[in-house]
N, C-alpha and C positions, 0 to 999 in steps of 0.2 A: 266889224267882224272880230276885232281883238277883244272887245267887251264880251261878246257872246262866247268866245272861246274861254275867257277867264270865268264867265258865269257857268259854263258847262263843266269846267274843271272843279269849281266849287261844289256844284251839285254831285259830280262824280265822287269827290272825296266824301261828301256827306252820306250818299247812298251806299258806297262801298264800305265805309266805316260802320254804318248801321247794320248792314248785312253781316259783316264779319264779326263785329262785337256782339250782336244779339245771338248769332249762332254759337259763338264760343261761350257766352253766358248761359245759353240753354244747356250745354254740356256740363258746365260748372254747377248749375243748380240741380240739374237732373240727377247727377251722380254725387251730389253733396261734396264737391271738391273744395279744398282749402285754397282759395285763389284770391289774390289781391286784385280786386276789380279795377282799381285805378291804374295799376301797372298794366293790366290787360288792355284797358282802354287806350293808354298811351301807345302801346306797341301797335295796336290795330290802326290807330290814327296815323302813325308814322308810315306804316305799310301803305295805307290808302293815299297819302300825299305823294310818296315816292312813285307808286304805281300810276298816279294821274299824270305824271310827267313822262312815264316810260311807255305808255300804251300808244302814243300818237305816231311813233316811227318804228320801223322794223329794227333799226340798230339800237334804239333805246330799249326796246323789249329784250333784245339779246343781252344788253348790258345788265338789265334788271335780273333776268334769270341767271346769268353768269355770276352776278354779285350774290344772289341768294345761295347759289351752289358753293361759292367760295366761303362766304360767311357761315353757312350751315356746316360745311366740312370743318371749319375752324372751331365753331362752338361745340360741335359734336365731340371732337377729340381733345380740345383744350379747354372747353367751357363746360356748361351744365346742361347742354341740350340733350345729351344721351340720357342723363338721369331724369330730366323732365319728361322725355318721351316714355321712358321705362315706367316712371311713376304714373303717368296718365293711362298707359295700357294696363298697368297693375290694377288701378282703381276701377276701370271699366270691366276688365275680365273678372274681377272679384264679384261683381254683381251678376255677370253672365254665369259664372260658376255656380252661384247659389241657385240660379234658375234652371240651368241645363246640365251642370256637371262637366263643363268643358275644360276645367282646370284654370289655375291662376297664372297669368303670364308675367314672368320677369326673368332676367338672365344674369343678374348679379348673384353673388354667393349667398346673399340673404335677402329677405323681403325689403323692398324700398321703404325707407322711413319717410320723414317729413321733407319733401322736396318741392321746389318752386315749379308749378305746372303752367305758368303763364307762357313760357316759350313754346311748349308743346301745343297748347291751345292756339297760339298764333300760327304755328306751322299748319295746324289742321284747317284753319279758315283762310290761309293765304290764297288758295285758288278762287274762293268766293270774293275776296277783296280785289284781286287783280281783274277778274272778269266783270265785277261790278263797275270798276272804272273804265274798262274797255267798252262796256255796253254803252255808256253815256258819251264818252269822248269820241268814239267812232260811230255813234248812232247805229249800233248793231242790235241784234235780237237779244232779249233778256233771258232767253231759255237757259243758256249755259250758266249764267250767273245764279239763277234761281235754283238750278239743280245742285250746284256746288254749295250753296248756302243751306240747302235742305239735307245734304249728306250728314253734317254734324247733328242736326235734329233727329235724323233717322237712327243715329247711334243710340239716342236716348229711348227710342220707342221699341227696341228689341225686347227689353224687359218692361212689362206693363206698369211697374210702379216707379220707374225712374223718370217721372214726368217733370219737365222743366218748370221753373217759376212762370206764373201766368204773365207777369210783367214783361219778361224777356220774350215770351211767345208773341205777345202783343207787338213788341217792337219789331221782331223779325217779320211778322205777318204784315204790318203796315208798310215796311220797306219793300217787300215783295209785291204787295198790292200796287204801290206807286209805280214800280218799274213796269208791271204788266199793263196798267191803265194808260201809261204815257208813251209806250214804245212805238206805237203806230205813228203818232204825231211827231215824235222826236226823229224818227227815221226819215220822215218827209221833209221836215224843216227844223233846224236846230233852234232857232229863236222861239218858234211856237212850242217846241217841246219843253224848253226851259220854263216858258211862261205857264204851261199847263202843269208842270211838275210843282211849281210854286203854289198855284191855285189849289191843286189836289192834296197838298200836304195835310192840312187840318181835317178835311173830310175823310181821308184815308185812315188817319189815326182814330177818329170817332167811330168809323165803321168797324174797324178792327176791335175796338173796345166793346162795342155793342155785341158783336159776334162772340167774343170770348166770354162775355158775361152770360150770354144766353145758351151757348153750346157747352156740353159737359167737357170739363178740363181736368181739374184737380181731383184725383181719385176716381175719375170717370163717373162723377155724379153731377147732375145739373146744378148750376149755381142759382137758378131761379126756382126756389122751393116754396111750397105753400106755407104761409105763416101758421104758427102753432095755434093762434087764436081762431083762425079760420077753420082749421081742422077740428078744433073743439066745438065750434058752432055746428059744423056739418054732422058731428057725432052726437049732438044734443047734450053737450056737457057744459054749455055756457062759455063765455070768452076766456075763463081762467081754468078750464079743465074741471076735474072732479073735486078739487079742493076748494073750500070756501075761504081760504086764508088770503086771497088776493094774488096768489102766485100759482101757476099751473103745476100739478104733480102728475108724473107719468104713472098710470095705474099699474102697469106690469112690473115696474122697477121699484119694488118695495122690499125692504129687509125687516122681517118681523122679529123684534128683539124680545118681546114678551114670551115667545114660544121657544126661545133658545135653550138648548140642553147641552149635554156633554159633547165635546168635540170628537169627531171621527178621525182616527189615525190610519186612513186607508192608504195602501201602497199602490193604488191605481196610478199608472204613469200618465202625466199630463203633457210634458214637453221635455226636450233636452236643450240645455243652454251651454254655449261655448263663448268665452270672453277672453280678450287679450289681457285684461287686467283682472287678477284673481282677488277674491275677498267676498265679504257678505254683500249680497245683492237683493234689492227690492225690485220686484216686477209688478208695476202698477197696472191694475186691470180696470177698476171702476171706482169713481168717487161719488159720494152721496152728500147732498147739501141741505136737505130738509129733515128736521127732527121734530117729532110731536110727543116724545116721551116714551113711546112704545115701538116706534118704527124709525128706520132710516129710509128716506125716499129720494128720488131724483126729481128736481124741479125742472120746469121748462125754460129756465134761464139759458140763453145761448152761450155755450162754452166755447164756440169757435171764435168768439171775440175776447177770450181771456188773454189779456196783454201782460199778465204778471209772471211770465216765465223769463228768467234773466238771460241777457245776451252779452254782457260785458265780463271781462276778466275770466274767461272760461279756460279750463285746462283739459286737454285731450286725454281720454282714458282708453282709446282704441274701440274696436268693433265688438258687438254682441250679436251672436247668431242664435236664433230660436228655431227649433225643429219641433213642431207640435205633433201629437199622436194622430190627430185627424184634421181634416180641412177645417180651418177656422176663419171667421171674419174679424173677430175681436183680436186686438193686438195688445200684448203685454209689454209695457214700456219700462226699460231700465232707467234709473235716474243717472244722467238726464240726456235725452236724445239731442243730437245736433241738427240744426237746420230749422225750417219753418213749416214744411208741408204737413207734418203730423198734427200740428195745432189746428190746421184747417179741417182735418178729419175728426177732430175730437168733438163729438156730439153727445150732449147729456152726460159729460164726465167720462167718456170712454172713447177710444180710438177704434174705428172700423176701417177695413180696406177690402181688397179683392179676396175671395176665398182661396187661401193658400195653406200650405203646411210648413213653409219656411220663409223667414224674413230676417233682415239685418238692420241693426241700428248702429250708428256711430255715437259713442257715448262721451259726455263731458262732465266735469264737475265745476262748481261755481264757488267763488269766495265772496268776501265783503265787497260791496259796490257792484254787484252783478246785475242788479235790476236797473234797466235803462229808462224806465218810465216811472212817473210818480203815481202812487196809489190814490185813486179817486174815491173819496168816501161816498159819493153819490152814485157810483157805479152799481148797476143792478146785481152783478155777481158778488161784489163786496158786501152789499146789504144782505143778500141771501145767505152768505157765509157767516153772518152774525145773528141769523134768525134763531129764536128759542121761544118756547111757550112762556107766557108771563110768569106762572108759578115756578117753573124750572129756573128761570133767571133769578127770581127772588131768593129761592132757597140755595142755589149755587153761589149767589153773592154772599150769603151768610157764611158759607164754607170758606170763601176767600177771606172774609173779614176775620174769621177765627185764626187765620194764618198770618194776620197782620200784613196782608197783601197791599203793597204800595201801587196804586194805579198809575203813578207817574214813572214807573220803571220803563226802560226800553223794552220793546216787544220781545227781543231775544231773551232777556233776563226773565220776563214774565213766563215765557215758554219753559225755561229751565226749571223754575220754581214749581210750575204746574206739573211738569213731567215727573219731577222727583217726588212730589206729593202723591200723585196717582200711583206710581210704582210701589210706594210703601203702604198704600191703603188696604191691600189685601194680598193673600198668598196666591201663587199661580197654581191652578189645578184644572186640567182639561175635563174633569168629571163634574164641574160645577153644574148644579141643577138649575132649572128654569126659574125665572122670577116668580115669587109667590103671587097667587091671585089676590087682588085688592090693591096691589101696588100700581101706581099710575105713571111712574117715571123710572126708566131703566137705569140711567146714570146716577140719580139720587139714591135709588135703592142700593146700587153697588157701592157707592161712596159711604153711605150711612149704615147699611145693614149687613151687606154680604161680607163673608170672611175669605172667599176665594173667587177666582175669575180667570179668564184667559184673554187672548188678544182683543176680542170683540168688546169685552167689558172695559179693559183699560183704555182702548182707543176711544170708545164712546164717552167715557168720563172725561178724558183729556180734551176732547173736542168741545164738550159742553162748558167746561171751565174756561177754556181759551175764549170762547164766544162771550162768556159772562165778563171776562176781563177786557172785552172790546177788541179782541184779536180775531180777525176773520180766519175761520178754520173749516175743514171739511173732513169727513170720515172716508177712508180709502181702503179698498180690499184688493188683494192680489196674492202674490207668493213671495216668500223670502227663503233664500238658499245660500249656502256657502259654495261659491264657484272656485274650484281648484284647477290646476293645470290639466287640460284634457276635457274639462267641462263637468257638468253635473246633470243627473236625471232628476227632474222635478216631478214630485208626486203630490197627490191630493193632500197628504198630511202636511205639506209645506204651505198650505194656504194661511194667510196672515192678514191682520188688519192694523192700520196705523193712522196717523193724522198728517194732513198737509195744512200748515198755517202760513199766513201771509206776512212775511217779513218785509217792511218797506225798503230795506237795504239789499235783500237777497231774493225777493220774490217768494214763490211757493217753496216751502221748506219742510222736509220730512221730520216728523217728531214721533218717535216710538216710545210709548209709555209702558210697554210690556216689560216686566223684569228681565234682565239680561240672561239670567241662567235658564230661562224658559223660552227664549225667542226662537231657537231652533228646536223642532219637535224631537222627542226621544225615539229610538228605534222600537217598533212594536215587538213585544216578546214572542209573538207567533211568527216572526219573519223567518223565512228559510235562510239557512246559513250560506247557501250557494248564490243568493241573489246579491247583486252589487248594491252597495250602500253609499250614502252621501257622507263625505268627510265632514266631521264636526269641527267647529272652529276651535283653535287653541284656547286653553283656559285664560291665557293672558290677554286675549283679544278684548274681552269685556272688562277685565279688571283695570285696563289702562284707559277706560272711558274718560274723556275730558269733561269739563263742567258745562260745555255748550251742547245744545240738543243736536242729535243726529250725527254729529261728527265722530261719534263712537263707532259708526258703521263705516267699514272700509270703502264701500261703494258710494256713499253719500257724504263725502268729505266737504263738498260744496254746500250742503244743506239747503240748497235752493234748486229749483228746476231751471232748465235752461232753454235757450232758444233751440227749438227742435228741428229735426229734418224729417222730411218725408221718408219713411223707411223704405229700403229697397226690399220689398216683400215679393218673393217669387216662389214659384213651385219648384221643388227640387226632387226629381225622380229618384235620386240616390240618397235621400236623407236617411240618417242612421236610425235604426230601430231601437226600441227600448231594451231589447235583449243584449245589445252590444255592451262590452265593458265601458265604464264611464271614462276611462282614460284614453279611449280610442280617438285619434285625431279626426278632424272633419274630412280632410282630403289630403292626399299626397300632392305636393306642388310639383310642377313639371320642370325638369332640368332642361333648359333650352339654350344652354351656352353655345354649343356647336351650331345649332340652327341660327342663333342670332348672328354669329360671325358671318355665316353664309348670306344672311339677309342684309348685313351691312354692305358687303361687296355688291350684292345684287341691287341694293338701293342706290349706291353711288353710280353704278352703270346705268340704272333706269333714269336717274336724275340727269346724267349727262346726255342720254338719248332724248329726254324730254326737252332739254334746252334746244336741241336741233330740230326735233320733229313737231313739237306742240305749236310754236309760233307759225311755222310754215303751214302746217295742216289747217290750223284755225283760220289764218288769213286767206288761204287758198279756198277753203270751203265757203267763207263768207263772200269772197269776191265772185266765185262761180255762181253762187246763189243769186247775186245781184244781176249778173250778166245773162242768166238763162231762165230766170223766173220773174213773174210779175208783169207789170204794164210794159208795153213795147218801148215807150219813151224812157222809162227808168232803166230798162235793159240796155237801150242804145247809149245812154249817158254813162252807165257803168262800163260798157264795152269801149267807149271812147276814151275813158280814163286809162284803161288797160292798154289800148292801142297807142296812146300818146306816150305812155311810159315805156313800152317795149320798143317803139320806134326810136325814141331818144337813146335807149341803151344800145340798140342794134345799129343806130345811125341809118335808118331807113326813112324814105320820104313818106308823107301821108297824103293820100289822094284828096284834092280839093273838094270833090263831090261829097266825100265822107265828112269833111269838116263842116260843110254847109248843112248836111243832115244832122250832125251833132248839135249845131247851134239851133236848128229848128226844133229838135227834141227837147232841148234844155230851156229855151226862152220863149217859144211860141205856144199857142193853144192847139197846134196841129198834132194829131196823133199819127205816128208813123205806121205804115203798113207792114205786113209781114215780109214783103219783098225788100223794103227799105232796111228793115232790121237785119235781114239776111246778109246785107252788104257788110255790116259791122262784123258779123260772125266770120264771113269769108276772109276779111282782112286779118282777123285774129289768127285764123288757121294759117294764112300765108306767113305772118310774122313768126309763128311757132315753128314753121318749117325751116325758116332762116336760122332760128335759134338752134335747131337740132343739127344743122350743118356745122356748127362751131365745134371746137375741140372739147374734150371731156372736162377740162378744168374750167373752161368758160361756162359750160352747161351747169356744172356744180355750183359755180358762183351765182348764176342766174336763178337756179332752182331753190337753193337753200338760203341765200342771203337776200335776194330780191323777191322770193316767193312767187316765181312765175311757173307756168306749166311747162 
């Protein structure tokens, strides 16, 4: 029996730890929280171990909850628990505010900065951990444990885009599945329950993995999608799509360079952007990786498997909020989003999500040593980002040779030389006419013949030269704006093109070859004087440009892309309109100082009451359920345990007939009749009547400490 108890304790610690840790990790990944997962795991494990020793006796439960109350009170007023709870509520309410306009919750004099959230997450999942150990150690129903572990997950599902990482969902689902599948056997026999739990461990994990692979999870899109080659065959395009080059090209996603004319400076509003860090910002919309001389096109290479976004040595730049003028599925990414979810939504070089008008990204910058993986020259994406027509590569190579270009230079130095050459190859002019008829290559025409050009010309030429220099690169379109305090209104005239090249030390890196003095568009002369304008960058911003590419841009100091996060993209019914002044803040934060003080007092009172009522109520409910529901023999055994306990406490004799019936119910194959079971219930009523005759102090002791009726 001791061995089975120790084995039950081991399984209780394992299952309670898994439930609590997975639930906390779902919140951490769903809301993109900066959490040390090792610290969180250690705290959850300690709670599970302590709870496994506390749940077996009423007095150990009392000590457990009293200890939590004392330590919680100490950490709240003398430690960092208050800051941790405030930080967690702030992060969660920030996402809810973007979706529903409820306001952002914090009670300090200013918004919480970077605080440790591990303590708050442990507090959130403590009920799930305690009930998980109670379920196995006391062979109780798993319903309460599953409900408490599902509550943190439910917090993530209020906003549709705060979806937790699939791995943590898998872990939580597998643990819940194990508890549900084994509870019937475990409640009947402890040994059989432990054996079944061990046997079901691997099948439950495999089953959960299969379901999460097949059922829509990330971004609410099925993960079992039809392969592109099969779609091409069904549409009669052959296995590689419409292109005969050996790689599929999406027919609708082409950008015709040969027909490109003067650039439009439309004042049509596109979106409004607010950022915690001000400066020049690139908003990435679409990348193109196939070039044939006259078009940029999107290949069918799977960009969801793009592993070359950096994850190391990242620096936080705060959040970026985007308010679009109309409902959109396309997301415009600042450099560089934090987390991983957005990368899984990047299909064919762009990120799509639920149709919304408002979404949020947490932004980072990256430095040297940011890329955690090694660039694989055989990777399909890397090969595609080196693709060029044969004649283009030959003539572009001659241009590089004329510059005495050294092919042994580091990638970053190659990018600097190519950027500087392209910048000085022509003057910037938005009225540049289309490429003349008879020309077959847009980049070569611009570099050899054209006197003027704008962002599309400079970005295309830089991409072609980088590929010729054996540096993987792709052409990117989006918007570029100067974000000041209060935000900026993004208009169509802010559309821009630049390059992303693959630095083996930094990952995808922004390279802007457009001359600095022309990167932000001029104000149209016909603009009404009463309409708000975008603040131009200070003249010294560009003149202080360093010699390394992209670090001249305030928002892309890292020059690399980062490990991304799934954006918290939500509908905001109160999103600002384009007619509002640019300096208008997003929302007034709520001053909840007084309310918080009242909540502190109420919380302490509620915690004290919970210590008294929760153990009593839960134990009483479970005991009554055993005594009055189920098979007659099981009811009789449960009643006998209660009768023995009460008789000992009240010093009352037990009828011999009742003892014989209890032994028959427990050890024989005989099924008790309803009349025989009624004798147990009658004895319970008699003992309860004796208990009521005692003094009030005696009744309180029995009711609250021994959990009797």
